[in-house]
DSSP file (Angstrom, degrees, kcal/mol; ACC not computed):
  #  RESIDUE AA STRUCTURE BP1 BP2  ACC     N-H-->O    O-->H-N    N-H-->O    O-->H-N    TCO  KAPPA ALPHA  PHI   PSI    X-CA   Y-CA   Z-CA
    1    1 A X              0   0    0      0, 0.0     2,-0.0     0, 0.0     0, 0.0   0.000 360.0 360.0 360.0 130.2  -90.0   86.2 -137.3
    2    2 A X     >  -     0   0    0      1,-0.1     4,-2.3     4,-0.0     5,-0.1  -0.287 360.0-109.8 -74.5 166.8  -86.6   85.3 -138.7
    3    3 A X  H  > S+     0   0    0      1,-0.2     4,-2.6     2,-0.2     5,-0.2   0.876 119.2  54.0 -66.0 -37.3  -85.6   81.7 -139.3
    4    4 A X  H  > S+     0   0    0      2,-0.2     4,-2.1     1,-0.2    -1,-0.2   0.919 109.2  48.1 -63.0 -43.5  -83.2   81.8 -136.4
    5    5 A X  H  > S+     0   0    0      1,-0.2     4,-2.5     2,-0.2    -2,-0.2   0.905 111.6  50.7 -62.7 -41.0  -85.9   83.0 -134.1
    6    6 A X  H  X S+     0   0    0     -4,-2.3     4,-3.0     1,-0.2    -2,-0.2   0.914 108.9  51.1 -63.0 -42.8  -88.2   80.2 -135.4
    7    7 A X  H  X S+     0   0    0     -4,-2.6     4,-2.2     2,-0.2    -1,-0.2   0.902 111.7  47.4 -62.6 -41.2  -85.6   77.5 -134.8
    8    8 A X  H  X S+     0   0    0     -4,-2.1     4,-2.3     2,-0.2    -2,-0.2   0.943 114.5  45.8 -64.2 -47.4  -85.1   78.7 -131.3
    9    9 A X  H  X S+     0   0    0     -4,-2.5     4,-2.8     1,-0.2     5,-0.2   0.898 111.5  52.8 -63.6 -40.9  -88.8   78.8 -130.6
   10   10 A X  H  X S+     0   0    0     -4,-3.0     4,-2.2     1,-0.2    -1,-0.2   0.916 109.8  48.5 -60.5 -44.2  -89.3   75.4 -132.2
   11   11 A X  H  X S+     0   0    0     -4,-2.2     4,-0.7     2,-0.2    -2,-0.2   0.914 112.9  48.0 -63.0 -43.5  -86.6   73.8 -130.1
   12   12 A X  H >< S+     0   0    0     -4,-2.3     3,-0.8     1,-0.2     4,-0.3   0.939 115.8  42.7 -62.5 -47.6  -88.1   75.3 -126.9
   13   13 A X  H >< S+     0   0    0     -4,-2.8     3,-1.4     1,-0.2     4,-0.4   0.795 102.2  67.2 -72.9 -28.2  -91.6   74.2 -127.7
   14   14 A X  H >< S+     0   0    0     -4,-2.2     3,-0.7     1,-0.3     7,-0.2   0.742  89.3  67.1 -66.6 -20.1  -90.6   70.7 -128.9
   15   15 A X  T << S+     0   0    0     -3,-0.8     3,-0.4    -4,-0.7    -1,-0.3   0.799 101.2  48.7 -65.9 -27.4  -89.6   69.9 -125.3
   16   16 A X  T <  S+     0   0    0     -3,-1.4    -1,-0.2    -4,-0.3    -2,-0.2   0.496 113.3  47.4 -91.0  -4.6  -93.3   70.1 -124.4
   17   17 A X    X>  +     0   0    0     -3,-0.7     3,-1.4    -4,-0.4     4,-1.3  -0.480  58.7 155.9-133.5  64.7  -94.4   67.9 -127.2
   18   18 A X  T 34 S+     0   0    0     -3,-0.4    -1,-0.1     1,-0.3    -2,-0.1   0.768  74.3  60.5 -64.6 -24.1  -92.2   64.8 -127.2
   19   19 A X  T 34 S+     0   0    0      1,-0.2     3,-0.4    -3,-0.1    -1,-0.3   0.715 103.3  51.6 -75.3 -18.5  -94.8   62.7 -129.0
   20   20 A X  T <4 S+     0   0    0     -3,-1.4     2,-0.4     1,-0.2    -2,-0.2   0.828 116.4  38.0 -84.4 -34.6  -94.8   65.1 -132.0
   21   21 A X  S  < S+     0   0    0     -4,-1.3    -1,-0.2    -7,-0.2     6,-0.1  -0.583  71.4 152.9-116.2  67.8  -91.0   65.0 -132.5
   22   22 A X        +     0   0    0     -2,-0.4     2,-0.2    -3,-0.4    -1,-0.2   0.911  66.5   7.2 -65.5 -46.5  -90.3   61.3 -131.7
   23   23 A X  S  > S-     0   0    0     -3,-0.2     4,-2.3     1,-0.0     5,-0.2  -0.747  85.8 -91.5-132.1 179.2  -87.2   61.0 -133.9
   24   24 A X  H  > S+     0   0    0     -2,-0.2     4,-2.2     1,-0.2    27,-0.2   0.881 121.7  49.9 -62.4 -41.5  -84.9   63.1 -135.9
   25   25 A X  H  > S+     0   0    0      2,-0.2     4,-2.4     1,-0.2    -1,-0.2   0.912 111.5  48.3 -66.1 -41.7  -86.7   62.7 -139.2
   26   26 A X  H  > S+     0   0    0      2,-0.2     4,-2.6     1,-0.2     5,-0.2   0.890 110.5  52.2 -65.2 -38.4  -90.1   63.6 -137.6
   27   27 A X  H  X S+     0   0    0     -4,-2.3     4,-2.3     2,-0.2    -2,-0.2   0.917 110.0  48.8 -62.1 -43.2  -88.5   66.7 -136.0
   28   28 A X  H  X S+     0   0    0     -4,-2.2     4,-2.5    21,-0.3    -2,-0.2   0.911 112.0  48.8 -62.7 -43.4  -87.1   67.7 -139.4
   29   29 A X  H  X S+     0   0    0     -4,-2.4     4,-2.2     2,-0.2    -2,-0.2   0.915 111.8  48.1 -64.2 -43.7  -90.5   67.3 -141.0
   30   30 A X  H  X S+     0   0    0     -4,-2.6     4,-1.1     2,-0.2    -1,-0.2   0.910 112.8  48.4 -64.4 -41.9  -92.3   69.2 -138.3
   31   31 A X  H >< S+     0   0    0     -4,-2.3     3,-0.6    -5,-0.2     4,-0.4   0.928 111.2  50.6 -62.7 -44.5  -89.8   72.1 -138.5
   32   32 A X  H >< S+     0   0    0     -4,-2.5     3,-1.3     1,-0.2    -2,-0.2   0.879 105.1  56.9 -62.0 -39.3  -90.1   72.2 -142.3
   33   33 A X  H 3< S+     0   0    0     -4,-2.2    -1,-0.2     1,-0.3    -2,-0.2   0.792 104.7  53.5 -63.1 -27.7  -93.9   72.3 -142.1
   34   34 A X  T << S+     0   0    0     -4,-1.1    -1,-0.3    -3,-0.6    -2,-0.2   0.509  86.5 107.9 -86.5  -4.5  -93.7   75.5 -140.0
   35   35 A X  S <  S-     0   0    0     -3,-1.3    -3,-0.0    -4,-0.4   -32,-0.0  -0.326  85.3 -90.1 -70.2 154.5  -91.4   77.3 -142.4
   36   36 A X    >>  -     0   0    0      1,-0.1     4,-3.1     4,-0.1     3,-0.8  -0.360  42.2-113.8 -59.2 146.5  -92.8   80.2 -144.5
   37   37 A X  H 3> S+     0   0    0      1,-0.3     4,-2.5     2,-0.2     5,-0.2   0.864 113.7  54.0 -56.1 -42.6  -94.2   78.9 -147.8
   38   38 A X  H 34 S+     0   0    0      1,-0.2     4,-0.4     2,-0.2    -1,-0.3   0.828 115.9  39.4 -66.5 -29.9  -91.6   80.6 -150.0
   39   39 A X  H X> S+     0   0    0     -3,-0.8     4,-1.4     2,-0.2     3,-0.8   0.882 113.6  53.9 -82.2 -41.9  -88.7   79.0 -148.0
   40   40 A X  H 3X S+     0   0    0     -4,-3.1     4,-2.9     1,-0.3     3,-0.3   0.889 103.7  57.1 -58.9 -39.9  -90.5   75.7 -147.5
   41   41 A X  H 3< S+     0   0    0     -4,-2.5     4,-0.5    -5,-0.2    -1,-0.3   0.791 110.4  44.5 -63.2 -27.1  -91.0   75.4 -151.3
   42   42 A X  H <4 S+     0   0    0     -3,-0.8    -1,-0.2    -4,-0.4    -2,-0.2   0.700 118.4  42.3 -88.3 -21.4  -87.2   75.8 -151.8
   43   43 A X  H >< S+     0   0    0     -4,-1.4     3,-1.6    -3,-0.3     5,-0.4   0.834 100.0  69.1 -92.6 -37.9  -86.2   73.3 -149.0
   44   44 A X  G >< S+     0   0    0     -4,-2.9     3,-2.0     1,-0.3    -3,-0.1   0.836  88.4  62.6 -56.1 -41.4  -88.8   70.5 -149.6
   45   45 A X  G 3  S+     0   0    0     -4,-0.5    -1,-0.3     1,-0.3    -2,-0.1   0.735  94.2  64.5 -61.2 -19.1  -87.3   69.2 -152.9
   46   46 A X  G <  S-     0   0    0     -3,-1.6    -1,-0.3    -4,-0.1    -2,-0.2   0.659  93.1-145.9 -76.8 -14.6  -84.1   68.3 -151.1
   47   47 A X    <   -     0   0    0     -3,-2.0     2,-0.2    -4,-0.3    -3,-0.1   0.925  23.5-167.8  47.9  54.9  -85.9   65.7 -149.0
   48   48 A X        -     0   0    0     -5,-0.4    -1,-0.2     1,-0.1    -2,-0.0  -0.493  15.5-161.8 -76.0 142.0  -83.6   66.4 -146.0
   49   49 A X        +     0   0    0     -2,-0.2     2,-0.3   -21,-0.1   -21,-0.3   0.626  63.2  63.0-103.4 -16.4  -83.8   63.8 -143.2
   50   50 A X  S  > S-     0   0    0      1,-0.1     4,-2.0   -22,-0.1     5,-0.2  -0.836  75.1-127.6-116.3 153.2  -82.3   65.6 -140.2
   51   51 A X  H  > S+     0   0    0     -2,-0.3     4,-2.6     1,-0.2     5,-0.2   0.902 110.5  52.7 -58.4 -44.8  -83.3   68.8 -138.4
   52   52 A X  H  > S+     0   0    0      1,-0.2     4,-2.4     2,-0.2    -1,-0.2   0.862 108.0  51.1 -65.0 -35.6  -79.9   70.3 -138.7
   53   53 A X  H  > S+     0   0    0      2,-0.2     4,-2.5     1,-0.2     5,-0.2   0.915 111.4  47.6 -65.6 -42.9  -79.9   69.8 -142.5
   54   54 A X  H  X S+     0   0    0     -4,-2.0     4,-2.5     2,-0.2    -2,-0.2   0.927 113.6  47.5 -64.3 -44.9  -83.3   71.4 -142.8
   55   55 A X  H  X S+     0   0    0     -4,-2.6     4,-2.5     2,-0.2    -2,-0.2   0.934 112.8  49.0 -62.1 -46.2  -82.3   74.4 -140.7
   56   56 A X  H  X S+     0   0    0     -4,-2.4     4,-1.9     1,-0.2    -2,-0.2   0.924 114.0  44.8 -61.0 -45.9  -79.0   74.8 -142.6
   57   57 A X  H  X S+     0   0    0     -4,-2.5     4,-2.3     1,-0.2    -1,-0.2   0.897 113.2  50.6 -67.2 -39.5  -80.7   74.8 -146.0
   58   58 A X  H  X S+     0   0    0     -4,-2.5     4,-2.7    -5,-0.2    -1,-0.2   0.887 108.7  52.2 -65.7 -38.7  -83.5   77.1 -144.9
   59   59 A X  H  X S+     0   0    0     -4,-2.5     4,-2.4     2,-0.2    -1,-0.2   0.900 109.0  50.3 -63.5 -40.5  -80.9   79.6 -143.5
   60   60 A X  H  X S+     0   0    0     -4,-1.9     4,-2.4     2,-0.2    -2,-0.2   0.937 112.3  47.0 -61.3 -46.3  -79.1   79.6 -146.8
   61   61 A X  H  X S+     0   0    0     -4,-2.3     4,-2.3     2,-0.2    -2,-0.2   0.902 111.1  51.2 -64.2 -41.3  -82.4   80.2 -148.7
   62   62 A X  H  X S+     0   0    0     -4,-2.7     4,-2.2     1,-0.2    -1,-0.2   0.919 110.8  49.1 -61.9 -43.0  -83.4   83.0 -146.3
   63   63 A X  H  X S+     0   0    0     -4,-2.4     4,-2.4     2,-0.2    -2,-0.2   0.908 110.4  50.7 -62.7 -43.1  -80.0   84.7 -146.8
   64   64 A X  H  X S+     0   0    0     -4,-2.4     4,-2.3     1,-0.2    -1,-0.2   0.904 110.4  49.5 -61.1 -41.8  -80.3   84.4 -150.5
   65   65 A X  H  X S+     0   0    0     -4,-2.3     4,-2.2     2,-0.2    -1,-0.2   0.889 110.4  50.2 -66.2 -39.2  -83.8   86.0 -150.4
   66   66 A X  H  X S+     0   0    0     -4,-2.2     4,-2.4     2,-0.2    -2,-0.2   0.901 110.8  49.5 -65.3 -40.8  -82.6   88.9 -148.2
   67   67 A X  H  X S+     0   0    0     -4,-2.4     4,-2.3     2,-0.2    -2,-0.2   0.912 111.0  49.4 -64.4 -42.0  -79.7   89.5 -150.6
   68   68 A X  H  X S+     0   0    0     -4,-2.3     4,-2.4     2,-0.2    -2,-0.2   0.896 110.8  50.4 -63.7 -39.8  -82.1   89.5 -153.6
   69   69 A X  H  X S+     0   0    0     -4,-2.2     4,-2.5     2,-0.2     5,-0.2   0.911 110.1  49.6 -64.8 -42.7  -84.4   92.0 -151.7
   70   70 A X  H  X S+     0   0    0     -4,-2.4     4,-2.4     1,-0.2    -2,-0.2   0.910 111.5  49.6 -62.2 -41.1  -81.5   94.3 -150.9
   71   71 A X  H  X S+     0   0    0     -4,-2.3     4,-2.5     2,-0.2    -2,-0.2   0.909 110.9  49.3 -64.5 -42.5  -80.4   94.2 -154.6
   72   72 A X  H  X S+     0   0    0     -4,-2.4     4,-2.2     1,-0.2    -2,-0.2   0.919 113.0  46.4 -63.3 -43.0  -83.9   95.0 -155.8
   73   73 A X  H  X S+     0   0    0     -4,-2.5     4,-1.8     2,-0.2    -2,-0.2   0.872 112.1  51.4 -69.3 -35.1  -84.3   97.9 -153.4
   74   74 A X  H  X S+     0   0    0     -4,-2.4     4,-1.7    -5,-0.2     6,-0.3   0.922 110.8  48.7 -64.8 -43.8  -80.9   99.2 -154.3
   75   75 A X  H  <>S+     0   0    0     -4,-2.5     5,-1.7     1,-0.2    -2,-0.2   0.893 110.8  49.9 -63.2 -39.9  -81.8   99.1 -158.0
   76   76 A X  H ><5S+     0   0    0     -4,-2.2     3,-0.7     1,-0.2    -1,-0.2   0.850 109.6  51.6 -70.6 -32.0  -85.1  100.8 -157.5
   77   77 A X  H 3<5S+     0   0    0     -4,-1.8    -1,-0.2     1,-0.2    -2,-0.2   0.861 116.7  39.3 -69.7 -34.6  -83.3  103.6 -155.5
   78   78 A X  T 3<5S-     0   0    0     -4,-1.7    -1,-0.2    -5,-0.1    -2,-0.2   0.126 126.5 -91.6-104.8  20.1  -80.8  104.2 -158.2
   79   79 A X  T X>5 -     0   0    0     -3,-0.7     4,-1.5    -4,-0.1     3,-0.5   0.216  55.1-140.0  93.8 -16.0  -83.0  103.8 -161.2
   80   80 A X  H 3>< -     0   0    0     -5,-1.7     4,-1.2    -6,-0.3     3,-0.4  -0.100  57.3 -32.2  59.8-156.1  -82.4  100.1 -161.7
   81   81 A X  H 3> S+     0   0    0      1,-0.2     4,-2.4     2,-0.2    -1,-0.2   0.771 133.0  66.2 -71.2 -26.2  -82.1   98.6 -165.1
   82   82 A X  H <> S+     0   0    0     -3,-0.5     4,-2.3     1,-0.2    -1,-0.2   0.908 100.4  50.4 -61.9 -41.3  -84.5  101.1 -166.7
   83   83 A X  H  X S+     0   0    0     -4,-1.5     4,-2.5    -3,-0.4    -1,-0.2   0.915 109.8  50.7 -63.2 -42.4  -82.0  103.9 -166.0
   84   84 A X  H  X S+     0   0    0     -4,-1.2     4,-2.4     1,-0.2    -2,-0.2   0.910 109.7  50.7 -61.4 -42.2  -79.2  101.9 -167.6
   85   85 A X  H  X S+     0   0    0     -4,-2.4     4,-2.2     2,-0.2    -1,-0.2   0.906 110.3  49.1 -62.6 -41.9  -81.4  101.3 -170.7
   86   86 A X  H  X S+     0   0    0     -4,-2.3     4,-1.4     2,-0.2    -2,-0.2   0.916 111.7  48.6 -64.8 -42.6  -82.2  105.0 -171.0
   87   87 A X  H  X S+     0   0    0     -4,-2.5     4,-0.6     1,-0.2    -2,-0.2   0.898 110.9  51.5 -62.3 -40.1  -78.5  105.9 -170.7
   88   88 A X  H >< S+     0   0    0     -4,-2.4     3,-0.9     1,-0.2    -1,-0.2   0.892 107.2  52.5 -64.7 -39.9  -77.6  103.3 -173.3
   89   89 A X  H 3< S+     0   0    0     -4,-2.2    -1,-0.2     1,-0.2    -2,-0.2   0.797 103.4  58.9 -67.3 -28.3  -80.2  104.7 -175.8
   90   90 A X  H 3< S+     0   0    0     -4,-1.4    -1,-0.2    -3,-0.2    -2,-0.2   0.652  87.6  94.5 -76.0 -14.5  -78.8  108.2 -175.4
   91   91 A X    <<  -     0   0    0     -3,-0.9     2,-0.4    -4,-0.6    19,-0.2  -0.513  68.4-141.8 -79.2 146.1  -75.4  107.1 -176.6
   92   92 A X  E     -A  109   0A   0     17,-1.6    17,-2.4    -2,-0.2     2,-0.5  -0.889   6.9-150.8-108.0 140.1  -74.5  107.4 -180.3
   93   93 A X  E     -A  108   0A   0     -2,-0.4     2,-0.4    15,-0.2    15,-0.2  -0.941  15.6-174.3-111.9 127.7  -72.5  104.8 -182.1
   94   94 A X  E     -A  107   0A   0     13,-2.6    13,-2.8    -2,-0.5     2,-0.6  -0.943  19.0-147.2-123.3 142.6  -70.3  105.8 -185.0
   95   95 A X  E     -A  106   0A   0     -2,-0.4    11,-0.2    11,-0.2     8,-0.1  -0.944  30.5-123.2-105.4 118.3  -68.3  103.8 -187.5
   96   96 A X        -     0   0    0     -2,-0.6     3,-0.4     9,-0.6     9,-0.1  -0.348  14.4-156.8 -64.2 138.8  -65.2  105.7 -188.5
   97   97 A X  S    S+     0   0    0      1,-0.2     3,-0.3    -2,-0.0    -1,-0.1   0.532  76.9  84.4 -90.9  -8.9  -64.8  106.2 -192.3
   98   98 A X  S    S+     0   0    0      1,-0.3     2,-0.3     2,-0.1    -1,-0.2   0.693  96.2  38.9 -72.5 -16.8  -61.1  106.6 -192.3
   99   99 A X    >   +     0   0    0     -3,-0.4     3,-0.8     3,-0.1    -1,-0.3  -0.751  63.1 175.6-132.8  87.0  -60.4  102.9 -192.4
  100  100 A X  T 3  S+     0   0    0     -2,-0.3     3,-0.2    -3,-0.3    -1,-0.1   0.742  78.3  61.3 -66.4 -22.3  -62.9  101.1 -194.7
  101  101 A X  T 3  S+     0   0    0      1,-0.2     2,-1.1     2,-0.1    -1,-0.2   0.817  97.8  59.7 -73.0 -29.4  -61.2   97.7 -194.3
  102  102 A X    X   +     0   0    0     -3,-0.8     3,-0.8     1,-0.2    -1,-0.2  -0.662  59.2 155.4-101.5  77.8  -61.8   97.7 -190.5
  103  103 A X  T 3   +     0   0    0     -2,-1.1    -1,-0.2     1,-0.2    -2,-0.1   0.596  63.1  70.7 -78.9 -11.3  -65.6   97.8 -190.3
  104  104 A X  T 3  S+     0   0    0     -3,-0.2     2,-0.8     2,-0.0    -1,-0.2   0.600  71.3  99.7 -84.4  -9.2  -65.7   96.2 -186.9
  105  105 A X    <   -     0   0    0     -3,-0.8    -9,-0.6    -9,-0.1     2,-0.5  -0.680  52.6-179.9 -82.2 114.3  -64.2   99.2 -185.1
  106  106 A X  E     -A   95   0A   0     -2,-0.8     2,-0.5   -11,-0.2   -11,-0.2  -0.939  15.4-151.1-116.3 132.8  -67.1  101.0 -183.5
  107  107 A X  E     -A   94   0A   0    -13,-2.8   -13,-2.6    -2,-0.5     2,-0.6  -0.887   6.3-151.8-105.8 133.0  -66.7  104.2 -181.5
  108  108 A X  E     -A   93   0A   0     -2,-0.5     2,-0.4   -15,-0.2   -15,-0.2  -0.914   9.5-161.8-107.0 124.4  -69.1  105.0 -178.8
  109  109 A X  E     -A   92   0A   0    -17,-2.4   -17,-1.6    -2,-0.6     2,-0.5  -0.882  13.1-136.6-106.3 134.5  -69.6  108.6 -178.0
  110  110 A X              0   0    0     -2,-0.4   -19,-0.1   -19,-0.2    -2,-0.0  -0.769 360.0 360.0 -88.9 129.0  -71.2  109.7 -174.7
  111  111 A X              0   0    0     -2,-0.5    -1,-0.1   -21,-0.1   -20,-0.1   0.430 360.0 360.0 -92.5 360.0  -73.7  112.5 -175.1
């Protein structure tokens, strides 16, 4: 269930339990308790007091996690950092001898 789906369901169900969500802070706490652990762990340290703040922060965290997952899957499909390391190791680095005063000029040759 996505966070948006959870927020909608939470709002719908909270109408049937007015004693559980008495005020805005209690509503925020109850919503936060129902979050997935990996998102809750990122939202809880902010000690947010309103439902809308908790939802907004949780949505940001969910989006960040999705972006990180896409990046990881993209890297694994294209060889990731291991492929880059292998390509880097195959390159040869030469220091030209024609100018001994300029030892900092390094030429990289692609094999």
